[in-house]
matplotlib code that plots the C-alpha trace (Angstrom):
import matplotlib.pyplot as plt

x = [252.8, 251.8, 249.3, 246.3, 246.7, 246.9, 244.1, 241.8, 243.0, 242.2, 239.0, 237.8, 239.1, 236.7, 233.8, 234.5, 234.8, 231.6, 230.0, 231.1, 229.7, 226.4, 225.8, 226.7, 223.5, 223.8, 223.0, 219.4, 219.5, 217.0, 218.0, 215.6, 215.5, 213.9, 212.9, 214.0, 215.6, 218.1, 221.6, 220.9, 217.1, 217.7, 219.3, 222.3, 223.4, 222.7, 219.3, 217.7, 214.1, 213.5, 213.7, 214.8, 215.8, 215.5, 217.7, 219.9, 220.4, 221.1, 223.7, 225.4, 225.4, 226.7, 228.9, 227.7, 228.8, 229.2, 230.6, 228.0, 226.3, 223.6, 224.4, 222.4, 220.0, 216.7, 215.0, 215.0, 218.5, 219.9, 217.2, 218.2, 222.1, 221.7, 219.4, 222.6, 225.7, 226.4, 226.3, 223.1, 224.7, 225.9, 222.1, 220.6, 218.4, 219.8, 216.1, 213.4, 210.9, 209.5, 211.3, 210.4, 211.4, 210.6, 210.8, 210.9, 214.5, 218.1, 218.7, 217.0, 217.4, 218.4, 216.2, 216.8, 215.1, 212.3, 212.6, 215.6, 216.4, 215.7, 219.5, 220.7, 221.9, 219.8, 220.7, 217.6, 218.2, 221.7, 220.5, 217.5, 220.4, 221.8, 219.1, 217.4, 213.9, 213.7, 210.6, 210.3, 207.6, 206.8, 208.3, 209.8, 209.7, 211.7, 209.6, 205.7, 204.2, 206.7, 209.3, 207.9, 210.2, 208.2, 210.1, 213.5, 213.9, 211.7, 209.2, 207.4, 206.1, 204.0, 203.0, 206.0, 204.5, 205.5, 204.5, 207.1, 204.8, 202.1, 198.9, 196.3, 198.5, 199.9, 196.2, 194.1, 192.8, 195.6, 194.9, 197.7, 197.3, 200.3, 198.6, 195.2, 193.3, 193.5, 191.2, 190.2, 192.8, 195.8, 199.0, 201.4, 204.7, 202.9, 201.2, 204.4, 206.4, 203.7, 203.8, 207.8, 207.4, 205.1, 207.4, 210.3, 208.3, 207.3, 210.9, 212.2, 214.1, 215.4, 217.5, 216.2, 216.9, 213.8, 214.1, 211.9, 211.6, 209.3, 207.4, 207.7, 209.3, 208.5, 205.5, 202.5, 203.8, 201.2, 201.2, 201.0, 198.5, 199.6, 202.7, 202.3, 200.7, 204.2, 206.0, 203.5, 204.4, 208.0, 208.5, 206.3, 208.7, 211.6, 213.2, 212.9, 215.7, 213.9, 215.4, 214.2, 215.2, 218.0, 218.6, 219.6, 220.5, 217.0, 215.5, 215.5, 216.6, 215.6, 217.7, 215.9, 214.1, 210.7, 208.2, 205.7, 204.1, 207.3, 208.6, 206.1, 206.9, 210.3, 209.2, 206.7, 209.5, 211.6, 208.9, 208.8, 212.3, 212.1, 209.7, 211.6, 214.5, 212.4, 211.0, 214.9, 215.4, 212.7, 213.1, 217.2, 217.9, 220.2, 223.0, 222.4, 220.9, 222.5, 220.8, 221.8, 219.8, 220.3, 218.0, 217.9, 218.8, 219.2, 216.1, 213.4, 215.3, 215.6, 212.4, 212.0, 208.2, 209.3, 205.9, 206.5, 209.0, 210.8, 210.0, 213.4, 216.8, 220.3, 222.1, 225.3, 224.8, 224.7, 220.9, 218.9, 217.1, 217.9, 220.6, 224.5, 225.8, 226.6, 223.1, 221.5, 223.5, 224.9, 222.8, 222.1, 224.0, 224.3, 225.3, 225.6, 226.4, 227.4, 231.1, 231.5, 233.1, 230.6, 231.4, 232.2, 233.4, 234.3, 235.3, 233.1, 230.7, 228.2, 225.2, 226.3, 228.7, 225.8, 225.9, 229.2, 229.2, 226.0, 227.2, 231.0, 229.2, 226.9, 229.5, 228.9, 230.9, 231.3, 230.5, 232.2, 230.9, 227.7, 228.5, 231.1, 230.9, 230.5, 233.3, 232.7, 232.5, 233.2, 236.6, 235.9, 233.4, 236.1, 238.6, 240.3, 241.2, 240.5, 238.9, 240.9, 238.9, 239.7, 236.7, 232.9, 230.7, 227.3, 225.6, 222.6, 221.7, 218.0, 216.6, 215.0, 212.1, 213.9, 216.1, 218.8, 220.0, 221.8, 225.2, 227.3, 230.0, 232.8, 234.3, 238.1, 239.5, 238.9, 237.9, 234.5, 234.2, 230.7, 229.9, 226.9, 225.8, 224.1, 226.5, 229.9, 230.3, 232.7, 232.4, 235.4, 235.3, 237.6, 235.0, 237.2, 237.5, 234.1, 231.6, 229.2, 230.3, 230.8, 233.6, 234.2, 238.0, 237.9, 239.8, 242.6, 242.8, 242.8, 245.4, 242.6, 240.2, 241.6, 242.4, 239.1, 237.4, 239.3, 238.6, 235.0, 234.9, 237.0, 234.3, 231.4, 232.9, 233.6, 229.7, 228.2, 226.7, 224.3, 224.2, 221.7, 221.6, 220.4, 217.2, 216.7, 213.2, 214.5, 213.3, 215.1]
y = [154.8, 150.9, 152.6, 152.7, 149.2, 147.9, 150.0, 148.3, 145.1, 145.5, 146.4, 143.9, 141.1, 143.1, 143.0, 139.6, 138.1, 140.5, 138.8, 135.1, 136.0, 137.0, 133.4, 131.4, 132.6, 132.5, 129.0, 128.4, 127.0, 124.7, 123.5, 120.6, 120.4, 116.8, 117.3, 114.7, 112.5, 110.3, 109.5, 105.9, 106.7, 106.4, 103.5, 105.0, 105.6, 101.6, 101.6, 98.2, 98.6, 102.0, 102.6, 105.9, 104.9, 109.2, 110.4, 107.8, 108.6, 112.0, 111.1, 108.7, 112.4, 114.5, 114.4, 112.4, 113.9, 110.8, 112.7, 116.0, 117.6, 119.6, 122.5, 121.2, 118.1, 119.9, 121.8, 125.3, 126.0, 124.2, 126.3, 129.2, 128.2, 127.6, 131.2, 132.8, 131.2, 131.4, 128.7, 128.7, 129.5, 132.9, 133.7, 132.4, 129.9, 126.9, 124.8, 123.9, 127.4, 127.7, 124.9, 122.9, 124.0, 121.9, 123.4, 120.5, 119.2, 119.9, 122.9, 125.5, 125.9, 129.4, 131.5, 131.7, 133.4, 132.7, 134.1, 134.7, 138.1, 140.7, 142.2, 139.0, 138.8, 135.7, 133.4, 134.5, 138.1, 137.7, 135.8, 138.1, 141.1, 139.4, 139.3, 135.9, 134.9, 134.0, 130.7, 129.2, 126.1, 123.8, 123.9, 127.5, 127.6, 130.5, 132.7, 134.2, 136.5, 139.5, 136.9, 134.7, 133.6, 136.9, 138.4, 137.3, 137.8, 135.2, 136.7, 133.4, 131.7, 128.9, 126.7, 128.5, 130.1, 129.2, 125.8, 123.0, 119.9, 119.9, 120.5, 119.3, 116.1, 115.0, 115.2, 118.0, 120.0, 121.4, 124.1, 125.8, 129.5, 129.9, 126.8, 126.6, 123.2, 121.4, 118.3, 115.8, 113.5, 115.5, 114.6, 117.6, 116.3, 116.2, 119.8, 121.2, 119.7, 120.8, 124.2, 124.2, 122.5, 125.3, 128.3, 126.7, 126.6, 130.3, 131.3, 131.5, 135.2, 135.3, 132.4, 131.2, 130.4, 127.6, 126.3, 123.4, 122.1, 119.6, 119.2, 115.0, 113.2, 114.7, 113.5, 112.9, 109.3, 109.0, 106.5, 107.2, 105.4, 104.7, 103.2, 101.6, 98.2, 97.8, 98.5, 96.3, 93.2, 93.8, 94.3, 90.9, 88.9, 90.9, 88.5, 91.0, 89.8, 89.7, 92.8, 96.1, 98.5, 99.4, 101.3, 104.2, 106.1, 106.8, 106.7, 103.4, 103.8, 101.6, 99.5, 98.0, 100.2, 97.5, 101.0, 100.6, 104.0, 106.1, 103.8, 105.2, 108.6, 108.3, 106.5, 109.8, 111.8, 110.1, 109.9, 113.8, 114.7, 112.7, 114.7, 117.6, 116.2, 115.4, 118.5, 120.1, 117.6, 118.6, 122.2, 121.5, 123.4, 120.3, 122.0, 125.2, 124.2, 124.0, 120.9, 120.5, 117.9, 117.3, 117.7, 119.7, 116.9, 113.4, 110.6, 109.8, 107.1, 107.4, 108.3, 107.9, 106.3, 102.1, 100.8, 103.3, 102.1, 105.1, 105.4, 104.6, 103.5, 105.2, 102.4, 101.7, 105.5, 106.2, 107.5, 110.0, 113.4, 115.2, 114.0, 115.2, 111.8, 111.2, 109.6, 112.8, 115.2, 113.6, 113.7, 112.7, 115.2, 115.8, 118.5, 118.4, 121.5, 122.2, 121.0, 119.5, 116.5, 113.6, 110.4, 110.2, 112.8, 112.0, 115.5, 117.0, 119.3, 121.5, 123.4, 127.1, 126.2, 125.8, 129.9, 130.7, 127.6, 128.6, 132.1, 130.8, 128.0, 130.7, 132.9, 135.5, 137.6, 135.9, 137.7, 136.5, 138.9, 137.1, 133.4, 134.0, 130.5, 128.6, 127.4, 127.1, 123.4, 124.9, 123.7, 120.2, 119.9, 120.8, 118.4, 119.7, 117.0, 118.5, 122.2, 125.0, 124.1, 121.6, 121.6, 122.0, 122.4, 121.9, 123.5, 122.5, 123.8, 122.2, 118.8, 117.3, 114.7, 112.1, 112.0, 114.1, 116.3, 119.8, 119.3, 120.1, 118.1, 119.2, 117.3, 117.5, 114.9, 112.0, 112.7, 113.6, 114.9, 115.4, 117.0, 116.8, 119.9, 118.5, 115.9, 117.5, 114.0, 114.0, 111.3, 110.8, 108.7, 107.7, 108.4, 106.9, 103.7, 103.5, 105.5, 104.0, 106.0, 102.7, 103.2, 105.9, 107.0, 110.1, 108.0, 106.6, 110.1, 113.0, 114.9, 114.8, 115.3, 119.0, 119.7, 119.9, 121.3, 123.9, 124.6, 123.9, 127.0, 129.1, 128.7, 129.0, 132.6, 133.5, 132.4, 133.9, 130.5, 130.6, 127.9, 126.5, 127.5, 125.2, 124.7, 126.3, 124.4, 121.4, 118.7, 115.5]
z = [184.6, 185.9, 188.5, 186.4, 185.3, 188.8, 189.7, 187.3, 187.6, 191.5, 191.0, 188.6, 191.1, 193.4, 191.3, 190.4, 194.2, 195.0, 192.0, 193.4, 196.2, 195.2, 193.1, 197.0, 198.8, 202.9, 203.8, 205.2, 208.9, 210.2, 213.9, 215.5, 219.2, 220.9, 224.5, 226.4, 223.4, 225.5, 224.1, 223.2, 222.0, 217.9, 216.2, 215.0, 218.7, 219.4, 220.2, 219.1, 220.4, 218.3, 214.7, 213.0, 209.6, 209.1, 211.6, 210.6, 207.2, 208.8, 211.0, 208.2, 205.8, 208.5, 211.4, 214.1, 218.0, 220.6, 223.2, 222.8, 225.9, 227.2, 229.5, 232.0, 233.0, 232.8, 229.8, 230.5, 231.1, 227.7, 226.1, 227.2, 226.8, 223.2, 222.6, 224.4, 223.9, 227.7, 230.6, 232.7, 235.6, 234.1, 233.6, 236.2, 234.8, 236.5, 236.7, 234.8, 234.7, 237.2, 239.1, 242.0, 245.0, 248.2, 251.6, 253.9, 252.6, 253.6, 251.5, 250.3, 246.0, 244.5, 243.4, 239.5, 237.1, 235.4, 232.0, 229.3, 229.5, 226.8, 227.1, 225.5, 221.9, 221.2, 218.2, 216.3, 216.6, 215.5, 212.5, 211.9, 211.4, 208.9, 206.7, 207.4, 207.8, 211.6, 212.6, 216.0, 216.2, 219.2, 223.1, 224.1, 228.1, 228.2, 229.6, 229.6, 227.9, 227.2, 226.7, 223.9, 221.0, 218.7, 221.8, 221.2, 217.4, 215.8, 212.9, 213.4, 216.5, 216.4, 219.8, 221.7, 225.0, 228.6, 229.1, 229.5, 228.4, 225.9, 228.2, 226.0, 225.1, 221.5, 220.0, 219.0, 221.0, 222.1, 224.4, 223.8, 223.5, 220.6, 218.1, 216.9, 216.9, 213.7, 212.3, 214.8, 215.0, 214.1, 216.2, 217.5, 216.0, 212.8, 212.7, 213.9, 211.1, 208.7, 209.7, 208.9, 205.6, 205.0, 206.2, 204.1, 201.1, 201.3, 201.9, 198.4, 198.3, 202.0, 203.7, 206.7, 210.6, 211.4, 214.7, 215.0, 219.1, 219.1, 222.0, 221.9, 223.7, 226.7, 228.8, 229.3, 227.3, 224.7, 222.0, 218.1, 217.3, 213.8, 214.8, 218.5, 217.3, 215.9, 218.8, 221.1, 218.8, 219.3, 223.1, 223.0, 221.1, 223.3, 225.7, 228.2, 231.6, 235.3, 236.0, 233.7, 236.7, 239.1, 242.1, 241.7, 245.1, 246.2, 242.7, 240.2, 236.8, 234.1, 231.7, 229.0, 226.0, 226.1, 226.3, 223.2, 223.2, 224.0, 221.2, 218.9, 219.7, 218.6, 215.3, 214.5, 215.1, 212.7, 209.9, 210.1, 210.6, 207.9, 205.9, 206.3, 204.5, 202.2, 201.4, 201.4, 198.7, 196.4, 196.8, 195.9, 198.9, 200.3, 199.4, 200.7, 204.4, 207.4, 209.6, 213.4, 215.2, 219.1, 222.9, 225.9, 227.9, 228.7, 228.8, 231.4, 232.6, 236.1, 238.8, 242.7, 242.5, 243.2, 241.4, 238.2, 235.8, 233.6, 229.7, 228.3, 229.1, 228.2, 229.6, 229.4, 230.7, 234.6, 235.4, 233.1, 233.1, 236.1, 236.9, 236.2, 235.4, 232.0, 231.5, 232.3, 230.8, 227.3, 224.2, 220.5, 218.1, 214.5, 212.7, 208.6, 207.0, 203.1, 202.2, 205.3, 206.5, 207.8, 210.0, 213.8, 216.0, 219.6, 220.7, 223.8, 222.4, 224.8, 224.1, 223.9, 221.1, 218.7, 218.5, 217.2, 215.3, 213.4, 212.8, 211.1, 208.8, 207.8, 207.2, 209.8, 211.9, 215.5, 218.6, 221.8, 224.0, 223.4, 223.1, 225.7, 226.6, 223.4, 221.1, 217.3, 216.0, 212.5, 212.7, 213.7, 210.5, 208.3, 209.6, 213.0, 215.1, 218.2, 220.1, 222.4, 224.9, 228.5, 230.7, 230.7, 233.6, 235.0, 237.5, 238.9, 242.3, 242.8, 243.8, 240.9, 241.0, 239.2, 242.6, 242.1, 245.0, 244.8, 243.0, 240.4, 237.9, 235.8, 232.8, 231.9, 229.4, 230.4, 233.9, 235.7, 238.8, 240.1, 243.8, 246.4, 247.7, 250.2, 251.7, 250.2, 248.7, 245.7, 243.5, 240.2, 237.0, 234.5, 231.0, 228.6, 230.5, 232.4, 230.6, 232.9, 236.1, 238.2, 239.8, 242.0, 242.0, 244.1, 247.1, 245.2, 242.9, 245.2, 243.4, 240.2, 242.7, 244.2, 240.6, 239.7, 242.3, 242.1, 238.4, 239.3, 242.0, 239.6, 237.0, 239.6, 240.5, 236.9, 236.0, 239.6, 240.1, 242.4, 245.8, 247.5, 251.7, 254.4, 255.7, 259.2, 259.3, 257.8, 260.5, 260.1]

ax = plt.figure().add_subplot(projection="3d")
ax.plot(x, y, z, "-o")
ax.set_aspect("equal")
plt.show()
């Protein structure tokens, strides 16, 4: 006698639940990736020379990660990790594409892939499958014809091709096969943002996944004409110490931020991020849009040429782009999501985490077989004090023009181990007490070295990591 009322009550609750879901549309996603942006290249991360008020405001309204890492100290592997949720070694993309494998060094680099395999279910493809409009603008650098953004899940591609730096520089004509030239004087960072804003304004019926991958602040370091004078004057007023760079093995690391051209590029980036955020506010999309901001590797602060000075500094971190020291892999990362916590987070995070994080924040099912190396950061954004992960790994078996020689690294808790493949040297650092990696503890904590080296070997085997081989033609 009671079955009918129970049935109708249940049906009523299902209908109400479905109705509630319909009134809360899926959140939009804006993913902002900056090229070569150093960990200390923003005021909110401690810069006293660059001015970034709009990104600073984003950091206060979202969660700012102080121990966020790129998957590799160079660009293409990190970009592949973001799109796939997998470690670069698992993808066999461990160097920038096509890389630089010198034939006159003690080791010969690995034969890595020049494109992200089409067999990977990319983050864009996953979002598209769930009804999202997908848009890409800017730097791609994950393959040539047949492997462009439009081949990997993006319905719109503006500016994404095989090159890693802007072929025509930052002012039109761009010499970019995927970007129509603009009017005289147009600035590339402005143009990409305008294209993104136009897309947002036209996306009023479907949720969108917008991937804005700025070419800035990659070389060429080309001043923004609107802001460079401001920083020239600011640099002239600095009390710069006599020494602005220090030796780093066979290279030199800049330790003072004072490059006005570079600062003007950072300023232009910040202005454009501000334009994007204002657009969300004006269209009433703030409360239903996830915004993620990060970089693909550390800042360009270390170079080998003794007469040149790298354009930025990430001090107190050591070295920069191209190195597995903290300066080459630790990056800015900010996430602002609806109904999520704001503030500082010191839990380590890495590029592969974006894939499951975006899916979970969007209310979509996770795909563990795809993003197998990432962990969703959603619990942290909801107030959890920790993640169920102990180690992070980096495998960079290539030479880099910054002076790095092939090697790898692991972080476990406060401990960081770096291995150099040429010499077999091992370096151990306590990041909690020595974030600048100045005190090598390998000789005094052999127990930690052995433990971390074993963990690193197991991980390398699990991800099928390739290693360089000795060069029989090397002439000492």
